C-alpha positions, 0 to 999 in steps of 0.5 A: 500500499501506499504513501498516498493511498494511506493518507486518508483523513480517518487515518490521520490523527491530527498532530500538534502544529510544533511536536517539538511544544506544549501541546495545546489539548492540555488545560495544565500546562504551565509556560515553558519558561516558567516551568523550566527554572522552577524544576531547574532550579528544585532538581538540583539542589535536590539531587545534589543533596541526595548524591552528597549525603549518599557517598557521606552513607559509603563512606561512613560504612564501609572502609577505604579497602572495601570501597576500592575493591567494590565493583559495585558500591551500592550492592557492597553497601545494602549487602553490608547494612541491609542485610535479607532486604539487600536485592533491594540495591540493586533492584532500584539501580537497574529501576533508576537505569531504565528512568535513564534509559527512558531520558535518553530515548527522548532527548537524542531521537529528539537532538537529531529531530531539531538538528534535521529541521536546522539543515544539519541532518537529512531532511529524513530525520526532521518528519515524524508519524503520519498518526503519532507523530513520533520521529521514528527515523530519528530513533531508528538513526538513534538505536542504530547508533547504539547497536554500533557503538555497543561493539566497543566491547569494554563497558567501563571504555565505553562510559569513560568515551562517552562520559567526556564527549558529553562534558565537553559538549556541554561546556562548549553548548554554556561557551556557545551561550555567553557567546550570543549574549555578548555578540547578538543580545538582541535576540530573544530568550525565553529564559534568561538567568544571571550570567554567574550561573553559566559562568560558575558552572564553565570554571568547575566545567575547565577545572575537571576538562584538565583534570581528565587530560592530566590523569586520561589523556587516552582517553580524552584524545580519543574523545575529540577524534570522535568529535572531530570526525564530524567535521568532513560530514557537515562541510560534504553534507552541509557547507558544500552548498554546489553539490552535483544533481546525482547527489541531490536525486540520491538523497531525494531518492532514500528520503522518499523510501524513508517516507514510504516505510516509515509513514513519515512526513513532514510537520507543517508548522505556521506560514511564517515559520515554514519560510523561515527554516532552512529545512526544506517542506515535505517531499508528498506536498512538493510534488504530484507524482504517487509514490509506487505502490509496494 
């Protein structure tokens, strides 16, 4: 069945105007500019309090030798203090892992989705399912990338690489925000915080970054090489505008094939947003040729 034949009024559920924005069907919704600062100011002190006192409990109940020899400090802590209920500790860790994975699924797929909408990734990744409004191509790309990364084998090495890359990208992002605040002060700011907060973060970030280079130079070097592999891809895919027609035909055919496979279309925004968007509109809307039935 072709995608055009499937796109009928009874099969399509109206999506929000912007899948990254608020859902108008929720009456209890509050503006992000109000809720996000509250969430940050409540969650960060709470998490800091819990982590600090957790480590104090570890150092109080366990000796330094036990801490260094344990592969899972929380499990050893539970076996030493909880007795028959020590099984609760690994179960709690597993539940926490599921929660973290759930957050990563939402976060990283939306990063690919947003990057595609800005024109930095193929336009197929900026498309959503016609009925469920989920960025299926972006999710599939994240799953494929995760499967490839898991081939590294050594879990601890993988954690070190990912942690360093994430931490480096967080700091560079804060630097970019400060640079925009200085060079383009007239930009619209839905959320504006005191400059002392990002500056204080950058001070600690720089200290930990230098310490990481001193203690783990190999891990940091490999992490930087992994990041730099995206530079030639950026120049070939984004910066190089005058590509041959065969490249455009190939990308259009792959995008059309991906739309047929995943039942996805480019989300329709407001007219003024579509004019300012760097991404092209949906290929289905740009052509009158019917898709080949499968």
